[in-house]
N, C-alpha and C positions, 0 to 999 in steps of 0.2 A: 503492500499499500503506498502509496508517495503522496505529496502535496500536489503535484503536477494531476492526480488523478482526481481531487478534490477541487482546484480550482478548475479542470474541466467541467466535473459535474455540478457546479455552481454557475461558469459559464452558461451551461445547455439550460438551466432552471432561469437564469435573467432574459436570455434569448425566449424561452418560451413566455415568459411573463410579457416580454415585451411585444412578442406578435398578438397574445392573446388580447391586450389591450385594446390593438389594433381592431381583430374580427368577434371577439368576445363571445368564442364559441365554449368555454367552460360553463359562462351562465347560464348558455341557451343547454347544454347538458345539463347542470344540476335544477334547473326550471323544471325540465321534465323529470327529473329521479326524486326530486323532494317532496313529490305528491307519494312517491309509493316506498316510503322510508318505514321500518318498524316502528310501532307506537311506542314504543319505550324511550326513542332518541326524539328528544325537544328541542324545539327552536323557535325564536321569536315569532312571534305571530305575524307580525309588520315588514322583517327583514330576516325571513329565512332562507333566502335564496343568498344572499350576501353574506350571513352569519359560515353557510357553507363552503362558499369562496372561500373566504377568511382561513376558514380552518384547512382546504385543500392547501393552500398555498402553503401555510404554516408547517403541515404536515410532511410537505414536500421537502423544506428548506429544512427541517431537524436532521433531514437522513444526512447529510456531511457533516453537521456539528455532533451529529453522536458519532459518527465514524473518527471525525478526527479525536473527540474527548476518548473514546476506547482504546484508540492508536496509541495515544499518549499513556494514560494509566498502563496497559499493558506492557508499553517499553519500559516505565520507570520499574514494573513489579519485577520485569524478566520473564515473562510469561507470554511477549511476543512469537513465538513462535510457531506457536496453535491458533493463534487469535488473526493473524497476518491474514491468512487463507480465507478466514472466515470475512474478513474488511473488504478483501479482494472480490471476492464473491457480490458482496453488496453494493462494490463500486463497479462492478459489472453488468448490473443489472441497467445501469443507467448508461455506463459507453457501449455496452455490447448488449444490449436488451433482447430477450429472448423470442424468437419468430410468431409468437404466439399476441405479442403486443404490437405488430404491427399493423398501420393502417388506422392507427387512433391517432385524433388531434394531438398537438404536442403538449398541452399540460394534461390533458385526460392521459396519456399514453406516461406522462411523468407520474401523475398518481398509483399509475399499476406497477409500476419500478419501485416508487417510492415504499408502496405497499408490500412489496416482495422484499426489500431491505428491511422494513421494521418488522416483517413476520420473521425473518430470517432470523434478526437478533432476539426476539422473543423468543422464538424456539430454543436457542442455544442458551440463552437466558435462564429458562426453565427446565433445559434439562441440568444446567449447573447447580441450580437449586436443588433438583430433585437428587443432586447427588451429593451434596455438602450443605446443604442450609441458608447458602447465599446467591444474591445473583452474580454473572461474572460482569455485571456492570449493574448502578442503583439505577435503574430506569425503568419506566413501567409505561408502554405503549398500547396494553393490551386493550383499556376503551376506547382510544384511538385508532385501531385497527379493527374494530369490532364496528364502527361508523363507516372507515373508509371500505371494508367489506360490503357494507349496505349501499354506498355509493358507486363502486367497482358493478356490483351486480352479480346473480347470480343468473347462470354457470360458471360464468368466468372468472370470479374470484375464489371458487372451490378450484377452478385449474390453475390458479396462481398459488393459491394453497398449496397442492400436489407437487409443483415444482421446487418450494420452498422446502417440506421433508424431502424430498430428495435428495435438496443439496446438503442439508442437515446431516443427514443421516451419514451421506459421504463423509462429510468433515469428522463427524464424532467418532467414525469408526475408525480412521484415519488417526486422530490424535487422543489422546488422552487427558485428564486432569489430575495424573498421578505423582509429576514430577516435582522435586523438592521446592521449585519455586510457588508452584502452584500450591503446596500445602501451605507457604510463610503466606501467600496472597490472603488463604482462608483463613488463616489464623488471626492475620492481622485484622481482617474486617470484620471478623466473629466479635473481635478486642473492642474495636475504636469505632466500626462502623463506618458510613458514608460522606461524613460531613466536609471532610479535607476537599475529598472528589467535585463533590455539588457545587462548595465554593468555587473552584475552579473552575467547573464549567456546568455553569448554571442552565443549560440547556437540558440536563438529564434529568431534571422534575419540570419542566417546561410544561408538557402534559397537564399538569396540573391545573393550569389558567384556562383550558379549552371552553370556548363558551356553550358549545351543546352540553347539554346533561341528560344522564339518565332520570328518569321518574325513578323516586326513591320506591 
């Protein structure tokens, strides 16, 4: 994973946002889909499409920020050897997207690619949590991923989920979490938590401020 990859992803995002500002295709897509979202997803009555659009853009922009944070954390902890391939796959979803995404408008395609990346990070985090009781990194995109799944729509979102599970299996079969560096990493964060990482990379808990809320 390199800084150039992140710069290329951010350039793609900015280009897509600029083009969508001209043709407003994302708004048209969201206007159609807002009528069919699960009833548990609550939107502002008078600005539902604007709220969804803001959510989609934040969701897309979180990916390079998350990748950058996890890259720094893993390198500093000496666990980057098995983590870097994960980050490379997340980058490749943007830079070399799978064929099934072809034909979508730019921001719509970036939503698909962001969903793949977020779901991959979520899946690995969940597996890591099951193995040792803490996440690989202190972020929780579960609620945001549920909303993105709804916006992408079935059955296509399910196809993306299957692609993620395939990638996660390949990674986790090749690399283990049993090295001495991982054991030190686990012991450190079980002891002191994640406050230092969240202070340095506030994006890691930024999903907590998403405007779209689930009904209690």
